[in-house]
Phi, psi and omega in degrees: 000158181278140177291157177053041183232136178270129179243144173256149177206159175207164177272158178220133177236130179243112177225241173295335176215174177258126182237134178251138177279183181290154180282139172229168178212158174215160179237125177291152180283164179286151180297131179091347179278174177229152181246132181236137176230143177209159176233131179236137181261153168302134191255339181220162181300320183291346184274003171211151181168192180211161182206152177157149176055041178085000180258136170226118189224113173232027182236342182279169184269015177215162170242154173234136179214136185142224180267107013244032193252153166240157183229160176226150179222111187253128184239125180256169178071031182270126176234118177223124183293149176300141179085001180292148174258120180284129181259323181207149177200132177198160170277150173235113184224160168280121179257114183255343180203134173218105182280145173300135181094000177286128181224120186233162173233130177260126173219198179217156174294115187274067180206163178279125178049060183294146176276155176292147178298150178243356180197168177299318181292325178295317177298316182295331184276352180300138177281119180275151171297149175292331175284135179206157184228136178286143176229104189236004177213148181200196186231165180230035188251008181054042175239164177290135178218151175270141171286172170303150180293134177233050177308317184297328180293311181292324179298320177298319179296313182296326178288340186254332188226166176261145182230088173237094189061043184265194186231134171238128179243112179274133180245129179242114187249148170297136179229074178061043174296155175297158182304124179078357182278131181204166173247144182230137178209176184275154180240183179305325184295340175271096191308128179092356184233029179296137177303150183235153174245123177254130177225135173236131181221163180242133174265167185282343181179177179092182183276160180286129180225156170268133182304146177292125184196149172229154180234138178263123182258171180296145177287158179225168178051050181283123176242196179283335180221006183225159177195156171248122177268143184232139179208172178216142172270117184252354178193137180264349186064227181268358182278150176282332178205169181211146172272145184232147182199181177235141167258137180209159180172182183276355174225175178285002169279349177058261178099349179231150180234136175237127180292137179287159175232108000290161183274344180219141179229140177253003174208169180297150181169181183261160175209160185222172171208131178263118180260144175228169176075021180278159178278138178291156177053042184231137177270129178242144172257151177204158175209161177274157177222135177237129176242108178226242174294335175214178177257126183232137178249144176274183181289154178284138172228170178213158174215161178235123178294150181279164180291152182298130178092349179264171178223155181247131180235135176225144175209160177235134179233135180260153169302135191259333182223163180299322183290347184274002172209153181169198181215158179205148177153153179052040178082002181258136169227116188224113173233027183235344180280171183269015178215167169234157175230143177211136182159192186290341182281345185244000000 
């Protein structure tokens, strides 16, 4: 195929008759360029949520968007080189409900390193990109699904701002949905199901590389004076290896450094640091740091040490039998299906 050329294609089925599928298209990259793709997850509870009609919610394990709500999805640690051509971009979310008549618009916060909204009015006041994409169909099967492609939205951001461990905040707004029509999906608070941002871009030349990036994970083994910090190296950029560590302290100014274990990585992977001598009943902030071809910091996380002399216990218990979960309402009693329903209809 020719480089830098747009091609159209469709499917064809020949049976009792000949049927053609819908048209799609793709564009080949330019000769000598490289293509990079990455996926970034929402990293904290405040980085996703919804607001509307007097409601502001960034703590529940789901989002609602449609009539009358808008939602936001904030992604940190984004690195895209200046001059890159965006090839593909979409959200990846668990879709649990999509009502008929739901009509949405996907855009982005048109600013450098935007902060997460703190109120309904703050969300409404965010400056949206002029580029936007309609989202008018979805699923209700509690499976992972891609949103419509919004390449034009990300391209506008990349043309306007620099992204070296930066922030992209996707905004999904109600666009004249029918009364009561909305979409519902999972958020960061539902462990393992945080919304994701997928971006694929093309550089003007050179070899294909994964952007230099680190991610800060939740702390573990939190005691009254000890903790284990966890992080991962997700991209080396142009460097052959990188040293990794953690910055930590009682504010986001940090002020202390802990060497990672291992302290150097030549490929993507995880690393940890065991801290001692911490004050009990104290909240600490921490983030990962990578030093390779450049210095890159991961997202901020926090933990709170337990009080001196106390202990922390956590456990998870699953429903054990079919009869132990189900639904009932409007004359229906169901404890045998593979789903439950709850709401005003039942």
